[in-house]
N, C-alpha and C positions, 0 to 999 in steps of 0.2 A: 461598396459601402465606404471604405476609406476615402474614395474619391468624392463621394457625397458629403463626407465629413469636411473635406477641404473646401468644397463649394460653399457649405454653410458657414464655415468659420474663417475662410480666407487664410488658412494656415496650411503648411505642408504636413504630410501625414506624420512625420517624425516630431511635429510640434503639438500633437493632439493626444499624447499619452495612449491609453488603451483605445481611444477612438480611431487610431491608425490601423487597427486590425479589423478584419471581418469578424462578426460575432463578438465585437468588442463593446466598450462602454463609452458613450459620449457624455462628458461631464459638463455641468452648467458653468464651470469656471471659465470655459471658452465662450467668448461672445459669438452669438449666432445672428447673422445679418437679418433674418426674417423677424426675430423678436425685437431687434433694434428698430426696424421699420414699424412694427406694431406699436412700440412705445412712442413713436413719432406720429401716430394717428392713422397708420395704414391698416386696412382690413385684410386679413390673411385667409387663404383657402387652398385646398389641394385635392388632387384626385390621383389614383393609381399608386405607384411605388414611390415611397418617400425615403426617409432615412431608415437604415436597417440593412440586414438583420443584426440585432444587438439590443442593448438596453440603454435607456437614458438615466442619468443620475443627477439629482439636484434641480431638475426642471419642475415647473408647476403644472400639473394636469388640470383639466376642467374640474369645476366644483363637483365634489361628490365622487370623483374618480381617483384611482390609484394607478401609478405607472406600473405596467405589467412587464414581465420578462417574456416578451413575445415579438416575433418579427413582424414588422410592418403593421403593428396594431394601430387602429384609428385613434386610440387614446394617446399613443406616442406621437402620432402625426399632429394631433391637435395641440400637444404641448409645445411644439416648435414651429408648426406651419399653419396653424389655424384649423378651422372646421374642415373635416374630411367629407368630400362629396363623392359618394360611391353607390348611390341608390339606383341610378339608371344603368341598365344592362342592355346588351345587344340581343336581338331576337334570335340570331343564329351565331353560335360560337364556333370559331374555327379551331380545329385540334391544335393543341400546343399554345394557344393564345388565351389571354384573359377575356372574360365576358363583359368587362366594363365598357360602357359607352362613355369614353373620356370626354368627348366633345359635348354630349348632352349634360354631363355632370358640370362642365364649365358653364353651360347655359343656365343651369340651376343656380350656380354661384352668382352669376351676373344678375339674375332675377332677384336673389335674396339680399344682395349686398346693400349697404348704406350708400346711397348715391352721393352723399356729401363727403365721403371719404375716398382717398386714393386706395388702390388695392395692389396686392401682390398675390399671384396664383401660381402654384407649382403643379405642372402637368408631368407626372412621372409615369410614362408608359412602361408597362412590363415587357413590351416588344421593342426591339428584338432581344430575345434571350433563348439560349439553347433549350432544346425540347421541341425543335421545329418539327412540323409534320413532314415526314420523309417523303420525298417525291411530289410535294405540293406544287412544285414548279411545272410539272407536266400538266396538271389540271388547269393551271393558270395560263398555259400556252407559251411558257418561256422556252428559250432555246439554250442548250448547253454552250453553244458558240458565243453567247452573250456574257458568259461568266468570266470574270477576271480572277485568275489564280496567282497569288504571290509566288515569287521564286523560292520561298522556303517550303512550299508544299508541292507534292507531285501533281502534274497536270493529268488528272484522271477523271473520268465521268462521275465517280463517286464524290470527289472533291468539288467539281463544278456544280453538281446537283445540290450539294449542301449550301454553297454560296448563293445559289438561286433561291433556295428555301429561306435563307437568311434575308435576302433582298425582299421577299414577299412580306416579311414582318416589318421591315423598314417602311415599305409602302403603306402598311397598315397604320404605322405611326404617323406618316405624312398625311394620310387622309384625315385623321382626327385633328391634326394641327391645322390643316386647311379649313376645316369646319370651324375651329375656334377663331381663326382670323376673320372668317366671314361673320361670326357672331360679334366680334369687336367692331367690324365695319357697320353692321346693322344698328349697333348701339351708339354710333358716332364716337367710338373710343379708339379707333385704330391709330389715328394720327397723333394721339397723345400717349400712346402706350409703348414702352420699351419691351421688345420681344427678343429673348435669347434662346437659341436652340443649340443644344450640345448633347454630349453623352458622358457616361462615367468611365468608360474604358473603350478600347478598340474592339476589333472583331473577336468572336468567341472561339476561334479555331486554335489548333495547336500552335505554339510559339507566338501567340498574340496576347490575349487576355492573361493577366498575371505575369507578364513579361515586360521588360523595359525597352524592348525593341519598338520601333515606330508603330508597328501593327498592333501593339498592345496599349500604347500611351497616346498616340495621335488620334484625336477625336474631331468630329465635325464641329464647327462653330459658325453659326449664322446669327447676326444681330441686326435688328431693325430699330435704329434710334428714332425717336420722335423728331419731326421736322425734316427739312430738306437735307439731303446728303450732298457732300462735295462730289462732283463728277471727275472722272479720270484720275482718281488717286489710287495708286497701288503701293502697298507696303508689305514687307516680309518680316515685320517685327514678330518675335516669338511671344506667345502669351500662354498662360497656365490657368487651370481651373481655379487656382487660389485668387485669380484676378476678378472673379465674378462677384464675390461678396462686396469688395470695394466699389465695383461698378454699380451694383444695385443701390448701395448706400449713397453714392454720389448722385445718382439719378433722383433719389428721394430727398436730397438735401440734408442727409444725416452724416454727422462726423464719423470718420473712419477710425476705429480704435487703433492705437499704436501697435498693438500686439499682432495685427494682421500683416502678413508678409506679402500679400498681393497688392497690386496697384490698379486703380480704376482705368478701364480701357478708354474712358473719355479723355484721358491725359496722354494719349498716344501723340507722337511728334507732330502730326499735321496740325494739332491745335497749338503748338508752340509751348506746351506745358511740361514736357518730359523728355528725357534722354532715351533713345531707342534701347530696348532690351535685346541683347544679342545672344542670350542663352537662357535656357530653362533647365531646372534640375528636378528629377523625379525619383521616387524611391519605392521599394517594396520590402515587406517583412513577412508576416504570416497571413495567409488567406484562410484556408481551411486546415484542419488537422489531417495531413497526408504524409507525414514522415514519422519515424520512430521518435518517441518522447514528445511529439507535438511541436517540434521546432519548425521554423520557417525557412525561407531562402532569402537572406538579406542581400540587397543590392541597391546601388544608387547609379544614376545616369545623368550626364550633362549632355545636352543637345544644343548645338549651334546650327546655323544655316548650312554649314559644310560638313560637320562631323558629329558623331555620337560616340561618347566614351562611357563604358559601363564598368563598374567595380563590383565584382561578386565576392562578398566577404567570406563565404563558406563554400568554396568550389568543390569540396568533397561531397557535398550534399547533391541530391538529385533536384534539378530546378523545377520540375513539374510534380514532384512528390516521389516517394519511394515506389519503384515499379512492383514491389511485392507487398505493399501495405494497402489495406482496404481503407480508403479515406472516409471522412465523416459524411461526404456527400456524393462524390463523383467516382467511386470505385478506385481502381489502381490509377497511379499517376494523377492524383486527385486535384491538383491545381490546374488541370485542364478539364473543362466541362465535357460531359458525355456528348457524343455526337457521331455522325457518320464518318467524318474525316479521322477523328481520333480512333475509332474502331478499325478503320481501314489501315491506318499506320500500325496499330498494335497487331492486327491479324496477319500483316504481311511484312513484319519487321525484319525477317531473315532473308527476304528476297533482295537480290542484288540491286534492282531498280529503286526499291523503297527504303532500304536500310539507311542510306545517307539522310533522307528526310526524317526518318524516325529519330536518328541521333541528333539532328538539328533541334527537334522539338523536345526530346526527352533525355538526351545524353548529358553527362556532366560537362561543365563549362570551365574555361580557364579563369584565373583571378581577374584578368583584365581583358576587355574587348574594345576595339577601336574600329570604326567604320567610316568610310568616305561616303557620305550620304548623297553626293551628287553623282558619283560613278557607280555606287552600289546601294541603291535605295532599299533593297530587300535585306541588306545586312548579312551577306553570305560570306564575305572575305574579311576575316579578322586581321587587322593590321597592327595589333598591339605589340607584336614582337619584331616588327620590321624596322630596321635601323633608320630608313628614310623618314619614318613617322615618329621617331623617338621624341623629338622636340614638340611636335603637336600633342602627343600623348601626355608628356610632362606638363605642358601648359594647361591642358584641359583638366587634368587631375588636380593641379593646384587651384585652378579657378573653382572647381567643384567643391573641393575641401574647404576653401575659404568661405564659400557660401554656406556650406553645412555647419561650419563653426559659428558663423554669424547668426544662423537661425536655430542654434541650440540642438543640433542632432546628437543624441547620446552616442552614436557610433563613433563620433570624433573623440569621445572620451574613453573609448574602449568598452562601452557599456552596451548591453543587449537586453533591454527590459521586455521586448515584445513577446518572447517565448513564454514568459511567466504571466502575462496578462490573462485574465479570465476569458475562457471561451464559453459564451453564454448558451450555446446549444449543447445540452448535456447528453444527447443520445449516445454519442460514441463512448462515453464513460461508463455506459451500462455493461460493457465488456471489461471484465477485470484484467484482461491481457491486452488492452488496447495499445499500450506503449510499444509492443513488439509484434503484434499479429500480422501475418502476411503469407503470401505464397512464393514459389520460386520465381527468380527473375526470368524475363523473356530471354531467349537465346538471340543475342545480337553480336555479330562479329564487329569488333571495334576497328575503325578505319580512319586514320587522321586526315586523309585527303579531303580537301574542301570541295564543296559543290561548285560547278561552274556558275559564274554570274550570268543570270538569264535576263 
């Protein structure tokens, strides 16, 4: 959800107040690109997962409606993304997946829209998301040999199987997207429509989602701009989800608010209109309540084409949540979604072969991390304390902190407002002892030796 806040506002998560937390509050003081398009004559629509979970504050709901405190409410959707199209459902629902027929709902939007108006439509697939049908890859005729396992996880049939189950949900998303593109073609709209396909976070396995490693922050981005494309152009410019709002506004001929930190992708250097961006900065604060007193795991990362530098501001905290604290949503180690790989690591954490991987995902981390992304793409060897890389680390830290100061990150003023922001899902507070409840820690032998780079 903080990523979707950044998509909508063109701002970094630390620039959106309580909107930078999951179960937070998105306030109308932050300009939202979809409403700016609407004010300029665009018709809006959406299907599936939109902004949330959390609450909206200060936005105007449809006439006769009141903004609720409810995740993914259609009333919330319509306040910022236009009419919610969700009436069409699939005849057969696969376990773990939504029953929405996203493509059919898009067809309904196209049929109902004002043909005299340009439009913006948000397709927010619930898939892929943890809760995969375990072993679905077998029914689909997939092969374990086809699974790609990152070096941060053990190469085990359980892990390979979950990645294949994950892939099936991506294929589900792709099929609906394909049908939507076919609908645009039938309506003679394809050549005049900007299509952007991306995600709000990386894969949902341990050490990925809710982490600032590439596996958690690097997402797919495919864009089809209207009109002919230049052939033979390859660029490695780094882009960020905050760039999407300015991109949409530029496409719609709408002025970009100065408060947006992103830049339109139409102004990449091949057009001669911008200087290449050679780094991006990402951040993390509180996701769900999974630590004593409800605190988060504050961190920032700067990523260049060659290196990634991570600053962990509270290294004494557990990065995935307290191992003996029952989180608001995902059990122990709650900033890691429930799944077969997580369960496998937890159940086998004391085994010699598995313990290093368990520590990589769930063990405490040093204040600083530095990785050579060309030689160590899975980020297994921390170079932060190596003398040969001291200058690189210092330069990246300075560049990151300069950017954070320029964009108003409270962390640069020694402030930490995120732990005190309202958590809008109140279920965990039903336990009067929620601040400290938990079980004993798993028995894990600490071993500082790094994993070999695979």
